[in-house]
N, C-alpha and C positions, 0 to 999 in steps of 0.2 A: 392586656393580652391582645395580640394582633390577630388579624383575620385568618392568617395561615394556621395559627395555633387553634383558633376556634373551629376551622374546617376540619383539621386533623382530629380534634376532640369530637366533633359531630359524627365523623365517620367511625371513630373508635367506639362511640356509644351505640352505633347501629349494627355492629357486627353480630351480637347475640341474636338480635331480631332477624338479621339476614340468614343466619344458620337455621333458626326456627322456621323461617319462611320457606326455605328449601325443603324442610321436612313436611310442612303443611302442603306445599305445592305438589310434592311427590304423592300425597295421599288423595289429592283431588282428581277427579276424572276429567282430564283435558280442560284445565282452567283457562278461561279467556283472559285477555289483557285487562278488560274492565273488572273482572273478579280480582285479579292481582292488584290492580290499582286501588280498589276499595279496601282490600286488606292492608295495602301499604299506607293508605290514609289513616285507617284505624290505628295501626301501630305507630305511625308518625305523630298523630295527635297525642296519644298516651305518652310516647317518648318525649314529647315537648312539654307536657304538663308536669312530669315527675321532677325535672330539675327546678321548675318553679316552686313546687312544693318543698323540695329540699332547701332552696334559697330562702324561702319564708320561715322555715323551721330554724335555719341558721344555727347559731351557737347552742341553743337550748337542746336540740335533738341530735347534734352531730355525733356524739359518742354512741347514742342508741342506734342511729341509722347505720353507722359504719360497723358497729359490732354485730348487727343482725341481718344486714341486707343480703349477704351471701346465703344465709340459712333460709331466709324467706324465698329467695329466687330458686334455690336448689329444691326446696320442698314443693313449690308450685310446679316447676318444670318436671321434677321426677313424678309427681302425681299425674300430670297430663301425659307424660311419656309412657308410664306404665299402663294407663288407660288406653292409649293408642295401640300399644303392643298387644294388650289383652284383646282388643277389638280385632287386630290383624290376625290373631290366632283363632278367633271364633269363626263360626259359619257366616258366610256372606249371602244367605238366602234373600235377605231384604236389603239389597245394596243401596237403594236410594235412601231408606230410612237411616241406615247405618251412616251413610255419607253426611246426611243432614245433622245427625247427632254429633259427629266428630268435628264438624265445622260450624257448629252453632255460634251465634254471636257471643254467648257467654264464654265458650271455650276459647274463641279468638281473643276476647278481652283478657281472660286470665293469662293466656300465653304472652300477650303484649305487656301486661303488668309485670309478669315474672322476668321478662327480658329487659325491662326498663327500670328495675329497682336500683341498679347501680347508678343510673342517671340522677336519682334523688340524692345519693351520696355525693355525686359530682356537683349537684346544685348547692349542697351545703358548703363544699369547699370553694365554690365560685363566689359565695357570699363574702369571702375574705380576700378576694382578688378584685382588681379594678377592671370590671367587665360589665357590659350591659347584659343582664340576665335574659332579657326578652330577645335580644339578637342571638345569644347563645342557644336558648331554648328553641327558637325558630329554626336555626341551622341544624340542631340535633333532630328536630321533627322532620325537616326537609330531607336530610340525609337518610333517616330511617324510612321515610316514605319511598324514596328511590331504591334503597337497598332491599326492602321487603318486596316491592313490586318485582324487581329483578330476581330475587330469591324464589318467589312463587313460580315465575316462568322457567327458571333453571330447574326447579323441583318437578315441573311438568315433564321435562325431558328425562330426568332421573326416574320419574314415576313410570314412564313407558318402558324403561329398561328393566325395572324390577317387578312390573306387573301389579296385580290387585293386592299383593302383600306389601305395598308401599308404606302402609301405616306402620309396619315394623321398623322401617328405616326412619320414618318421621318420629316415632316414639323414642327410638334409640338416639336420634339426634337431640331431642329435647333433654334426655337424661344426660347425655355427654356434655351439653351446654351447662346444665346444672352442676355437674361434677367439675367442669372447668372453672366455673365461677367460684365454687367452694374451694377448689385447689388453689386458685390465685389468692383468695383471701386468707387461707390458712397457711400459706407459704409452701405447700407441697409443689405447686407449679410456680416457678419464678420467671421473671422477665428474661433471665439468662437462657431459659429453655426455649424461648420464642425465637 
């Protein structure tokens, strides 16, 4: 696999995280670049680890990972999305506490894991191709770091447009990403539609 193919793969693997980051950025109150970069690094590290896990699981787990990755991703994203929407519809009397809960480290980690499960399946398939998995995982992590950082900053602009109900947009974005992943894996959404 050449470097161009690896770069395309890396950016393809970062698109789910990018969309989720736009939703997260929209719900934050004026995130700074340093906040966006921290979130980007968190997502990038997790996105780089998952293909390594998939690689090491190799043949033994390929059928299991490929059969269930979309359901796991959908469930996590839908759960997080519904919670964000519920929070957006509730009272915002305690804005700071609410903001801290929605953007807790655990919430960000769960979102990052949900958007990176497909990378584990890619890691499994890369085990059967002549590729340096550490280079591939590093490029996937770097692309995700860049895309999530940009996504949070783009979400900041969107957040100003939709106001304090931005978590509705963020929650809906996570659910749409989950449905998209599910649709691709079940054949409802095909590459011809893209």
